[in-house]
Residue frames as a rotation matrix with the C-alpha (Angstrom) as fourth column:
MET 1
0.413 0.325 -0.850 -6.12
-0.511 -0.690 -0.512 -17.42
-0.753 0.647 -0.119 10.73
ASN 2
0.608 -0.182 0.773 -5.73
0.647 0.677 -0.350 -19.09
-0.460 0.713 0.530 7.34
GLU 3
-0.541 -0.836 0.092 -3.18
0.716 -0.401 0.572 -17.70
-0.441 0.375 0.815 4.92
SER 4
0.624 0.702 -0.342 -4.21
0.444 -0.679 -0.585 -14.25
-0.643 0.213 -0.735 3.79
LYS 5
-0.081 -0.600 0.796 -3.00
0.995 -0.099 0.026 -12.63
0.063 0.793 0.605 0.60
ILE 6
0.360 0.091 -0.929 -1.94
0.389 -0.919 0.061 -9.00
-0.848 -0.384 -0.366 0.96
ALA 7
0.467 -0.180 0.866 -1.71
0.826 -0.261 -0.500 -6.81
0.316 0.948 0.027 -2.15
VAL 8
0.135 -0.548 -0.825 1.10
0.643 -0.586 0.494 -4.30
-0.754 -0.597 0.273 -1.56
PHE 9
0.733 0.087 0.675 1.16
0.588 -0.580 -0.564 -1.00
0.342 0.810 -0.476 -3.43
VAL 10
-0.047 -0.794 -0.607 4.48
0.747 -0.431 0.506 0.83
-0.664 -0.429 0.613 -3.28
GLY 11
0.812 0.571 -0.121 3.98
0.390 -0.685 -0.616 4.32
-0.434 0.453 -0.779 -4.66
SER 12
0.347 -0.776 -0.526 7.60
-0.664 -0.600 0.447 4.79
-0.663 0.194 -0.724 -5.71
LEU 13
0.996 -0.012 -0.084 9.10
-0.058 0.626 -0.778 3.38
0.062 0.780 0.623 -8.89
ARG 14
0.355 -0.932 0.080 12.69
-0.888 -0.363 -0.282 4.16
0.292 0.029 -0.956 -7.88
GLN 15
0.245 -0.305 -0.920 14.83
-0.107 0.935 -0.339 1.03
0.964 0.181 0.196 -7.77
ASP 16
-0.628 -0.511 -0.587 16.23
0.539 0.258 -0.802 1.77
0.561 -0.820 0.113 -4.31
SER 17
0.012 0.770 0.638 12.97
-0.156 -0.629 0.761 3.22
0.988 -0.109 0.113 -3.01
TYR 18
-0.857 -0.246 0.452 12.85
-0.446 -0.086 -0.891 3.95
0.258 -0.965 -0.036 0.71
ASN 19
-0.036 0.944 0.328 9.20
-0.974 0.040 -0.222 2.96
-0.222 -0.328 0.918 0.69
ARG 20
0.476 0.083 -0.876 10.01
-0.448 0.880 -0.160 -0.37
0.757 0.468 0.456 -0.94
ARG 21
-0.630 -0.739 -0.239 12.45
-0.076 0.365 -0.928 -0.93
0.773 -0.566 -0.287 1.93
LEU 22
-0.651 0.469 0.597 9.68
-0.748 -0.263 -0.609 -0.05
-0.129 -0.843 0.522 4.39
ALA 23
0.428 0.829 -0.359 7.31
-0.876 0.479 0.062 -2.51
0.224 0.287 0.931 2.69
ARG 24
0.098 -0.479 -0.872 9.94
-0.116 0.865 -0.488 -5.26
0.988 0.149 0.029 3.01
ALA 25
-0.864 -0.397 0.309 10.42
-0.312 -0.058 -0.948 -4.42
0.394 -0.916 -0.074 6.69
VAL 26
-0.127 0.908 0.400 6.68
-0.975 -0.041 -0.218 -4.81
-0.182 -0.418 0.890 7.29
GLU 27
0.534 0.294 -0.792 6.72
-0.569 0.818 -0.079 -8.17
0.625 0.493 0.605 5.48
LYS 28
-0.371 -0.782 -0.501 9.61
-0.056 0.558 -0.828 -9.39
0.927 -0.279 -0.250 7.64
LEU 29
-0.880 0.047 0.472 7.74
-0.470 -0.221 -0.855 -8.42
0.064 -0.974 0.216 10.83
ALA 30
0.041 0.994 -0.105 4.48
-0.981 0.061 0.187 -10.07
0.192 0.096 0.977 9.77
PRO 31
-0.025 0.022 0.999 3.40
-0.507 0.861 -0.031 -13.56
-0.862 -0.508 -0.010 10.82
PRO 32
-0.869 -0.474 0.143 3.86
-0.143 0.518 0.843 -16.39
-0.474 0.712 -0.518 8.29
GLU 33
-0.253 0.837 0.485 0.13
0.759 0.482 -0.438 -16.64
-0.600 0.258 -0.757 7.55
LEU 34
0.621 0.375 -0.688 0.33
-0.121 -0.822 -0.556 -13.36
-0.774 0.428 -0.466 5.65
SER 35
-0.050 -0.567 0.823 1.47
0.875 0.373 0.310 -13.68
-0.482 0.735 0.477 2.04
PHE 36
0.212 0.039 -0.977 2.59
-0.060 -0.997 -0.053 -10.40
-0.975 0.070 -0.209 0.47
GLN 37
0.072 -0.166 0.983 2.41
0.968 0.249 -0.029 -9.67
-0.240 0.954 0.179 -3.26
THR 38
-0.417 -0.251 -0.874 3.87
0.077 -0.967 0.241 -6.39
-0.906 0.033 0.423 -4.46
ILE 39
0.523 0.727 0.445 1.58
0.588 0.070 -0.806 -5.15
-0.617 0.683 -0.391 -7.19
ARG 40
-0.577 -0.741 0.343 3.30
0.742 -0.301 0.599 -3.96
-0.341 0.601 0.723 -10.33
ILE 41
0.505 0.775 -0.380 2.19
0.539 -0.627 -0.562 -0.45
-0.674 0.079 -0.734 -11.29
ASP 42
-0.213 -0.710 -0.671 5.03
-0.156 -0.653 0.741 0.76
-0.965 0.262 0.028 -13.54
ASP 43
-0.929 -0.168 0.329 3.60
0.256 0.350 0.901 -0.81
-0.266 0.921 -0.283 -16.71
LEU 44
-0.086 0.996 0.004 0.09
0.781 0.070 -0.621 0.63
-0.619 -0.050 -0.784 -16.51
PRO 45
-0.448 0.045 0.893 -1.27
0.681 -0.630 0.374 2.95
0.579 0.775 0.252 -19.19
LEU 46
-0.972 0.228 0.046 -2.68
-0.214 -0.800 -0.560 6.24
-0.091 -0.554 0.827 -17.99
TYR 47
-0.460 0.868 0.186 -6.31
0.578 0.452 -0.680 5.70
-0.674 -0.205 -0.710 -17.05
ASN 48
-0.887 0.286 -0.362 -8.63
-0.458 -0.635 0.622 6.64
-0.051 0.718 0.694 -19.88
GLN 49
-0.211 0.901 0.379 -12.37
-0.449 0.255 -0.856 6.08
-0.868 -0.351 0.350 -19.79
ASP 50
0.172 0.243 -0.955 -12.22
-0.985 0.063 -0.161 5.10
0.021 0.968 0.250 -23.47
PHE 51
-0.525 -0.402 -0.751 -10.87
-0.480 0.868 -0.129 1.68
0.703 0.292 -0.648 -22.49
ASP 52
-0.439 0.429 0.789 -13.54
-0.830 0.143 -0.539 0.90
-0.344 -0.892 0.294 -19.87
ASN 53
0.649 0.761 -0.009 -15.14
-0.692 0.586 -0.422 -1.62
-0.316 0.280 0.907 -22.23
ALA 54
0.868 -0.455 -0.197 -11.86
0.269 0.766 -0.583 -3.27
0.417 0.453 0.788 -23.25
TYR 55
0.819 -0.567 0.092 -9.15
-0.386 -0.425 0.819 -2.87
-0.425 -0.706 -0.567 -20.61
PRO 56
0.297 -0.818 -0.493 -5.55
-0.731 0.138 -0.669 -3.23
0.615 0.559 -0.557 -21.78
PRO 57
0.392 -0.123 -0.912 -3.86
0.238 0.971 -0.029 -6.42
0.889 -0.206 0.410 -20.49
ALA 58
-0.690 -0.709 -0.144 -1.78
0.338 -0.140 -0.931 -4.69
0.640 -0.691 0.336 -17.79
ALA 59
-0.594 0.553 0.585 -4.87
-0.740 -0.661 -0.126 -2.93
0.317 -0.508 0.801 -16.44
SER 60
0.478 0.767 -0.428 -6.88
-0.545 0.642 0.540 -6.17
0.689 -0.025 0.724 -16.44
ARG 61
-0.046 -0.602 -0.797 -4.04
0.441 0.703 -0.557 -7.89
0.896 -0.377 0.233 -14.58
LEU 62
-0.880 -0.280 0.383 -4.05
-0.148 -0.604 -0.783 -5.16
0.451 -0.746 0.490 -11.95
LYS 63
-0.099 0.933 0.345 -7.80
-0.923 -0.215 0.318 -5.44
0.371 -0.287 0.883 -11.39
GLN 64
0.545 0.288 -0.787 -7.54
-0.140 0.957 0.253 -9.23
0.826 -0.028 0.562 -11.05
GLU 65
-0.413 -0.786 -0.460 -4.65
0.422 0.283 -0.862 -9.04
0.807 -0.549 0.215 -8.57
VAL 66
-0.800 0.200 0.565 -6.55
-0.535 -0.665 -0.521 -6.59
0.272 -0.719 0.639 -6.39
ALA 67
0.215 0.973 -0.080 -9.75
-0.846 0.226 0.482 -8.63
0.487 -0.035 0.872 -6.62
SER 68
0.435 -0.064 -0.898 -7.95
0.105 0.994 -0.020 -11.81
0.894 -0.085 0.439 -5.54
ALA 69
-0.681 -0.721 0.125 -6.32
0.006 -0.176 -0.984 -10.18
0.732 -0.670 0.125 -2.49
ASP 70
0.054 0.650 -0.758 -7.75
0.891 0.311 0.330 -10.47
0.450 -0.693 -0.563 1.01
ALA 71
0.662 0.065 -0.747 -6.30
0.524 -0.753 0.398 -7.16
-0.536 -0.655 -0.532 2.21
LEU 72
0.648 -0.370 0.666 -4.31
0.461 -0.505 -0.729 -4.17
0.606 0.780 -0.157 1.02
LEU 73
0.359 -0.600 -0.715 -1.16
0.683 -0.353 0.640 -2.37
-0.636 -0.718 0.283 2.12
PHE 74
0.788 -0.082 0.611 -0.28
0.420 -0.653 -0.630 1.04
0.451 0.753 -0.480 0.69
VAL 75
0.262 -0.803 -0.535 3.28
0.722 -0.205 0.661 2.29
-0.640 -0.559 0.527 1.20
THR 76
0.650 0.196 0.734 3.64
0.711 -0.499 -0.496 5.72
0.269 0.844 -0.464 -0.30
PRO 77
-0.617 -0.759 -0.208 6.15
0.783 -0.620 -0.058 8.52
-0.085 -0.199 0.976 -0.62
GLU 78
0.430 0.707 -0.562 4.96
0.547 -0.699 -0.461 12.11
-0.719 -0.109 -0.687 -0.76
TYR 79
-0.556 -0.523 0.646 5.34
0.831 -0.338 0.442 14.05
-0.013 0.783 0.622 -4.00
ASN 80
-0.813 0.192 0.550 4.38
0.010 -0.940 0.342 17.73
0.582 0.284 0.762 -3.90
ARG 81
-0.770 0.437 0.465 2.26
-0.603 -0.259 -0.754 17.19
-0.209 -0.861 0.463 -0.76
SER 82
0.398 0.917 -0.011 0.24
-0.875 0.377 -0.303 14.32
-0.274 0.131 0.953 -2.24
VAL 83
0.422 -0.180 0.888 0.45
0.072 0.984 0.165 10.78
-0.904 -0.006 0.428 -3.59
PRO 84
-0.690 -0.697 -0.195 2.62
-0.202 -0.072 0.977 10.01
-0.694 0.714 -0.091 -6.61
GLY 85
-0.104 0.658 -0.746 0.79
-0.964 -0.252 -0.088 10.06
-0.246 0.709 0.661 -9.93
VAL 86
-0.603 -0.190 -0.775 1.66
-0.508 0.840 0.189 6.42
0.615 0.508 -0.603 -10.62
LEU 87
-0.950 0.291 -0.118 -0.16
0.275 0.590 -0.759 5.33
-0.151 -0.753 -0.640 -7.44
LYS 88
-0.345 0.858 -0.381 -3.20
-0.439 -0.506 -0.742 7.51
-0.829 -0.088 0.552 -8.19
ASN 89
-0.265 0.196 -0.944 -3.30
-0.951 0.110 0.290 6.05
0.160 0.974 0.157 -11.70
ALA 90
-0.873 -0.093 -0.478 -3.25
-0.064 0.995 -0.077 2.48
0.483 -0.037 -0.875 -10.36
ILE 91
-0.759 0.643 -0.101 -6.09
0.183 0.061 -0.981 3.30
-0.625 -0.763 -0.164 -7.96
ASP 92
-0.202 0.693 -0.693 -8.12
-0.794 -0.529 -0.298 4.84
-0.573 0.490 0.657 -10.78
ILE 93
-0.471 -0.036 -0.881 -7.61
-0.738 0.563 0.372 1.80
0.483 0.826 -0.291 -13.01
ALA 94
-0.920 0.043 -0.389 -8.46
0.187 0.922 -0.340 -0.80
0.344 -0.386 -0.856 -10.34
SER 95
-0.670 0.698 -0.253 -11.57
0.190 -0.168 -0.967 1.07
-0.718 -0.696 -0.020 -9.23
ARG 96
-0.140 0.585 -0.799 -13.08
-0.804 -0.538 -0.253 1.64
-0.578 0.607 0.546 -12.67
PRO 97
-0.662 0.532 0.529 -15.27
-0.054 -0.737 0.673 1.35
0.748 0.417 0.517 -14.66
TYR 98
-0.436 0.572 0.695 -18.16
-0.892 -0.375 -0.252 2.29
0.117 -0.730 0.674 -12.43
GLY 99
0.633 0.760 0.148 -19.57
-0.773 0.611 0.167 -0.76
0.036 -0.220 0.975 -10.67
THR 100
0.789 -0.410 -0.457 -16.34
0.234 0.889 -0.394 -2.81
0.568 0.204 0.798 -10.89
ASN 101
0.422 -0.616 0.665 -14.33
-0.799 -0.600 -0.049 -1.40
0.429 -0.510 -0.745 -7.98
SER 102
0.273 -0.401 -0.874 -11.77
0.115 0.916 -0.385 -4.11
0.955 0.004 0.296 -7.17
PHE 103
-0.722 -0.645 0.250 -10.91
-0.103 -0.257 -0.961 -2.43
0.684 -0.720 0.119 -3.83
ALA 104
-0.004 0.831 0.556 -14.38
-0.703 -0.398 0.590 -2.37
0.711 -0.389 0.586 -2.26
GLY 105
0.842 0.518 0.151 -14.60
-0.428 0.471 0.771 -3.87
0.328 -0.714 0.619 1.22
LYS 106
0.441 -0.748 -0.496 -10.95
0.560 0.661 -0.499 -4.94
0.701 -0.058 0.711 1.48
PRO 107
0.915 -0.139 -0.378 -9.26
0.276 -0.469 0.839 -3.90
-0.294 -0.872 -0.391 4.74
ALA 108
0.469 -0.756 0.457 -6.18
0.479 -0.217 -0.850 -1.74
0.742 0.618 0.261 4.27
ALA 109
0.549 -0.405 -0.731 -3.39
0.574 -0.452 0.682 0.11
-0.607 -0.794 -0.016 5.99
VAL 110
0.787 -0.298 0.541 -1.46
0.266 -0.627 -0.732 3.15
0.557 0.720 -0.414 4.83
LEU 111
0.646 -0.644 -0.409 2.11
0.350 -0.226 0.909 4.05
-0.678 -0.731 0.080 5.75
GLY 112
0.766 -0.429 0.479 5.12
0.436 -0.201 -0.877 5.74
0.472 0.881 0.033 4.28
CYS 113
0.361 -0.730 -0.581 8.49
0.647 -0.252 0.719 7.30
-0.671 -0.635 0.382 4.76
SER 114
0.789 -0.153 0.595 10.36
0.385 -0.631 -0.673 10.29
0.479 0.760 -0.439 3.43
ILE 115
-0.307 -0.932 -0.195 13.55
0.858 -0.183 -0.480 12.22
0.412 -0.314 0.855 4.07
GLY 116
-0.270 0.311 0.911 11.29
-0.142 -0.949 0.282 15.16
0.952 -0.054 0.300 4.98
SER 117
-0.928 -0.228 0.294 10.60
-0.292 -0.044 -0.955 15.90
0.231 -0.973 -0.026 8.63
ILE 118
-0.208 0.914 0.350 6.85
-0.872 -0.011 -0.489 15.19
-0.443 -0.407 0.799 8.41
GLY 119
-0.605 -0.052 0.795 7.33
0.107 0.984 0.146 11.89
-0.789 0.173 -0.589 6.62
THR 120
-0.925 0.335 0.179 4.40
0.205 0.042 0.978 11.34
0.320 0.941 -0.107 4.28
ALA 121
-0.693 0.657 -0.297 1.60
0.334 -0.071 -0.940 12.79
-0.638 -0.751 -0.170 6.42
LEU 122
-0.252 0.637 -0.729 -0.12
-0.638 -0.675 -0.370 14.80
-0.728 0.372 0.576 3.70
ALA 123
-0.606 0.006 -0.796 0.15
-0.698 0.476 0.535 12.11
0.382 0.879 -0.284 1.02
GLN 124
-0.934 0.250 -0.255 -1.33
0.329 0.880 -0.343 9.61
0.139 -0.404 -0.904 3.46
GLN 125
-0.496 0.800 -0.337 -4.25
0.008 -0.384 -0.923 11.91
-0.868 -0.461 0.184 4.23
HIS 126
-0.245 0.384 -0.890 -5.01
-0.937 -0.331 0.115 12.29
-0.250 0.862 0.441 0.52
LEU 127
-0.764 -0.099 -0.638 -4.73
-0.356 0.889 0.289 8.54
0.538 0.448 -0.714 0.05
ARG 128
-0.873 0.474 -0.114 -7.05
0.359 0.468 -0.807 7.86
-0.330 -0.746 -0.579 3.00
ASN 129
-0.296 0.788 -0.539 -9.63
-0.518 -0.607 -0.602 10.20
-0.802 0.101 0.589 1.45
MET 130
-0.353 0.123 -0.928 -9.49
-0.896 0.240 0.373 8.28
0.268 0.963 0.026 -1.83
LEU 131
-0.893 -0.054 -0.446 -9.75
0.008 0.991 -0.135 4.92
0.449 -0.124 -0.885 -0.07
ALA 132
-0.713 0.698 -0.067 -12.73
0.035 -0.060 -0.998 6.07
-0.700 -0.713 0.018 2.01
TYR 133
-0.113 0.668 -0.736 -14.56
-0.883 -0.407 -0.234 6.98
-0.456 0.623 0.636 -1.19
LEU 134
-0.295 -0.097 -0.951 -13.70
-0.756 0.632 0.170 3.57
0.585 0.769 -0.260 -2.66
ASP 135
0.713 0.676 0.187 -15.20
-0.624 0.490 0.609 1.70
0.320 -0.551 0.771 0.34
VAL 136
0.099 -0.773 -0.627 -11.82
0.240 0.630 -0.739 0.54
0.966 -0.078 0.248 1.66
PRO 137
0.977 0.211 0.024 -11.87
0.021 -0.209 0.978 0.31
0.211 -0.955 -0.209 5.47
THR 138
0.218 -0.965 0.146 -8.50
0.085 -0.130 -0.988 1.68
0.972 0.228 0.054 6.54
LEU 139
0.222 -0.275 -0.935 -6.66
0.947 0.290 0.139 1.15
0.233 -0.917 0.325 9.83
GLY 140
0.831 0.207 0.516 -6.66
0.147 -0.977 0.155 4.46
0.536 -0.053 -0.842 11.69
GLN 141
0.501 -0.649 0.572 -3.94
-0.862 -0.430 0.267 3.92
0.073 -0.627 -0.776 14.30
PRO 142
0.187 -0.545 -0.817 -1.06
0.362 -0.735 0.573 3.81
-0.913 -0.403 0.060 14.61
GLU 143
0.992 0.008 -0.125 -0.23
-0.106 -0.474 -0.874 6.28
-0.067 0.881 -0.469 11.89
VAL 144
0.357 -0.910 0.211 3.20
0.668 0.406 0.623 5.62
-0.653 -0.082 0.753 10.38
PHE 145
0.969 -0.181 0.169 5.01
-0.025 -0.752 -0.659 8.74
0.246 0.634 -0.733 9.14
ILE 146
0.609 -0.785 -0.111 8.67
0.650 0.414 0.638 7.78
-0.455 -0.461 0.762 9.13
HIS 147
0.769 -0.537 -0.347 11.47
-0.607 -0.784 -0.131 10.31
-0.202 0.312 -0.929 8.75
PHE 148
0.933 -0.326 0.152 13.85
0.357 0.896 -0.265 8.16
-0.050 0.301 0.952 6.73
THR 149
0.337 -0.918 -0.211 17.62
-0.810 -0.397 0.432 8.13
-0.480 0.025 -0.877 6.93
ASP 150
0.225 -0.233 -0.946 19.62
-0.853 0.421 -0.307 5.99
0.470 0.877 -0.104 4.53
ASP 151
-0.737 -0.604 -0.304 20.77
-0.379 0.741 -0.555 3.56
0.560 -0.293 -0.775 7.22
LEU 152
-0.330 0.676 0.659 17.36
-0.914 -0.056 -0.401 3.12
-0.234 -0.735 0.637 8.90
ILE 153
0.540 0.539 0.646 16.11
-0.274 0.839 -0.470 0.19
-0.795 0.076 0.601 6.78
ALA 154
-0.589 -0.806 0.056 18.32
-0.282 0.270 0.921 -1.92
-0.758 0.526 -0.386 4.52
ALA 155
-0.527 0.335 -0.781 17.26
-0.837 -0.047 0.545 -2.99
0.146 0.941 0.305 1.03
ASP 156
-0.699 0.237 -0.674 16.21
0.091 0.965 0.245 -6.40
0.709 0.110 -0.696 2.39
GLY 157
0.328 0.921 0.212 13.94
-0.061 -0.203 0.977 -4.81
0.943 -0.334 -0.010 5.02
THR 158
0.013 -0.397 -0.918 16.28
0.919 0.367 -0.145 -5.17
0.394 -0.842 0.369 8.00
ILE 159
0.777 0.342 0.529 15.67
0.102 -0.897 0.430 -2.35
0.621 -0.280 -0.732 10.48
SER 160
-0.162 -0.984 -0.073 18.76
0.347 0.012 -0.938 -0.87
0.924 -0.177 0.339 12.16
LYS 161
-0.708 -0.094 0.700 17.17
-0.499 -0.635 -0.590 0.95
0.500 -0.767 0.402 15.11
PRO 162
-0.865 0.345 -0.365 15.43
0.481 0.778 -0.405 -1.02
0.144 -0.526 -0.838 17.88
GLY 163
-0.593 0.669 -0.449 12.92
-0.010 -0.563 -0.826 1.78
-0.805 -0.485 0.341 18.52
THR 164
-0.373 0.423 -0.826 11.84
-0.919 -0.288 0.268 1.83
-0.125 0.859 0.497 14.88
GLN 165
-0.771 0.062 -0.634 11.58
-0.165 0.942 0.293 -1.96
0.615 0.331 -0.716 14.86
GLN 166
-0.819 0.493 -0.292 9.38
0.479 0.310 -0.821 -1.92
-0.315 -0.813 -0.490 17.98
PHE 167
-0.437 0.663 -0.607 7.18
-0.462 -0.745 -0.481 0.81
-0.772 0.070 0.632 16.52
LEU 168
-0.409 0.252 -0.877 6.77
-0.877 0.155 0.454 -1.05
0.251 0.955 0.158 13.22
GLN 169
-0.903 0.108 -0.415 6.09
0.175 0.976 -0.127 -4.32
0.392 -0.187 -0.901 15.04
ALA 170
-0.650 0.709 -0.275 3.28
0.202 -0.187 -0.961 -2.61
-0.733 -0.680 -0.021 16.96
PHE 171
-0.289 0.516 -0.806 1.90
-0.859 -0.512 -0.020 -1.36
-0.423 0.687 0.591 13.63
VAL 172
-0.649 -0.008 -0.760 2.08
-0.517 0.738 0.434 -4.85
0.557 0.675 -0.483 12.09
ASP 173
-0.926 0.312 -0.210 0.37
0.372 0.678 -0.634 -6.39
-0.055 -0.666 -0.744 15.11
ARG 174
-0.388 0.814 -0.432 -2.50
-0.187 -0.528 -0.828 -3.87
-0.903 -0.240 0.357 14.85
TYR 175
-0.347 0.206 -0.915 -2.71
-0.936 -0.145 0.322 -4.41
-0.066 0.968 0.243 11.08
VAL 176
-0.876 0.007 -0.482 -2.97
-0.085 0.982 0.170 -8.19
0.474 0.190 -0.860 11.53
ALA 177
-0.728 0.653 -0.209 -5.72
0.422 0.187 -0.887 -7.74
-0.540 -0.734 -0.411 14.14
TRP 178
-0.318 0.579 -0.751 -7.48
-0.606 -0.733 -0.308 -5.30
-0.729 0.357 0.584 11.78
ILE 179
-0.574 0.042 -0.818 -7.40
-0.743 0.393 0.541 -7.81
0.345 0.918 -0.195 8.91
ARG 180
-0.958 0.171 -0.229 -8.66
0.240 0.917 -0.318 -10.64
0.156 -0.359 -0.920 11.13
GLY 181
-0.572 0.772 -0.278 -11.75
0.000 -0.339 -0.941 -8.57
-0.820 -0.538 0.194 11.91
PHE 182
-0.047 0.532 -0.845 -12.75
-0.882 -0.420 -0.216 -8.62
-0.469 0.735 0.489 8.23
LEU 183
-0.529 -0.256 -0.809 -11.89
-0.711 0.655 0.257 -12.14
0.464 0.711 -0.529 7.17
PRO 184
0.555 0.809 -0.195 -14.01
-0.588 0.547 0.596 -15.27
0.588 -0.216 0.779 7.73
């Protein structure tokens, strides 16, 4: 497999985000032919159809970064039983205006962690529904709903528990196989 560029969306803006730690852990477990780029979403204006004919620079940058990626990785927390507004906004911007969906056809995976006992199960289901509508083929299994504790994954992505590391490695291996099925 040639080098593949993965656009990573972390749905949390918090500096010490648990989901950012999870994204780093996935990157560390991935083979070297995957190149990960965390997509900046904190500087985006709220989507407004009025700018469909002249996107603001940050929105244009987002669309270009998604378009240039080979695959997608969404790592999301759960806010009020759904995806964070900042992530939904980024998805709206990159998929609009009609006919210019930057996500279409790109293979993706969805995962997340939370201090709650069900992880991010409901947010992930909402996100999968959005991605299905946007023609994003999404890895179905294994689902990754991690109940996060502060010592589980360090800021650099180091995983402290062997069982969690094995589980995430199995996820990464399936994700890599999933991506390979879509790339030339």
